[in-house]
C-alpha angles and dihedrals in degrees: 000000000000122000119251115255120253139183116209122209119193163291090247112191105163140088124319096243092047088054093043099043105024105033122015095058090069090074101063086041092054094041101045101029119015097040099013093138098044130088103236131162114226111212116187127192112197143118110300091235088066099045089110093067083074100021118143093008091066125078098195123027111192115195114234116214122183124181110244092015109161089359114062091000126054131196114251123180104301096341142066112236108233093027107107116224090242090054090049091051089051087058088050094050094044093053095049092045091053089064105033096096095048104040142035100240107215097172136007110196119195136141129264105237097175120127110287091017108063093076096039102127094198095053088116121032118243089214085070095054135084115202095213108123119193110198118194115274096249089066092060091048092052095047096044090052091049104043116081116229133233103051134072113259121238119195119216108200099198101178113181120161122184109256093009117139095211096061119128113216098195099076096110091050089049090053091051090053091052092048092049092052111093093193094052096044094048096044105041145034115224126208125187112220130192144104119282109268093017105069141052115253120198104260088201092058097229101137140047115271125199090216089065089070105091113230119229135179110309096021135096140182088249091051089052089050096052091051091047088054090054088057099038129108104190139001132210131187150101116294108289143114097294100057086044090052090048090057090053084058088049089243113151114250138200108199137167129198145097107288106065099162095046094051100036100041117007096045092032098089097168095040086244120186112275138163112202122193111198108229111158098180096046088234102116112146116255091228091055099050090039089059089056092043094051091046094056093045088049090053090045092055084079091062089056090049093050095044 
């Protein structure tokens, strides 16, 4: 009896956006385009918190656990700083060997993390990708139970990492400006998104917050984020993964930072609408960016009125 066919993807050890925008989309493209008429098992090896980048499109999700991950080692492009390429290749080989006896492996897709290659943005071709994420069903149920109905949803991506040079200190002031604006508060719902320990929550508890949605078995913070993106109307934040993921969902973005071309063109696969304010020191005044923010949302009110 012949073995069933399988495609392996991973291990993936790099940054969230490089997985979301440069790796994971190869799964739906392969499954629904390249091999759409073939019975193939898709086996994914990644961090459990990122399972929902593959979600219902995957057949087997294998949790990746690395000593020192996020502590002594940090994701960087396609690689993990502190994880030697030889040790990465050991993970690759062990993953493949564990399925050789059970499956006919027709492809094994993984990143080249050698020096000079780990940050190569074109390592995988976007023409061989489909940006149709399929988070597991429980994520939809959790988000739909949490989000209020009736007003468009605006995402606030308040990234803030301890010791990070690209932190913006004015998030609390920005939250105050939103809360004081009668038009914004009456027209939109606002949800703050980010990873625990790496974002700025609202200390006054005035807005929705994705971290207030309790995770249960079969859900993930990334899964919640993807469902939120499906429901969102607009995103604001400094340059980071969440605004980039918004663009993959064709959600309009207001972003500020130091790499305009990367975040408006290179990472903007669908040429989604984006306003990018260059601010290399991440010290833009809250009142200045708020004026831009309010102006865009005032303009977008017309989209609501015209369906």
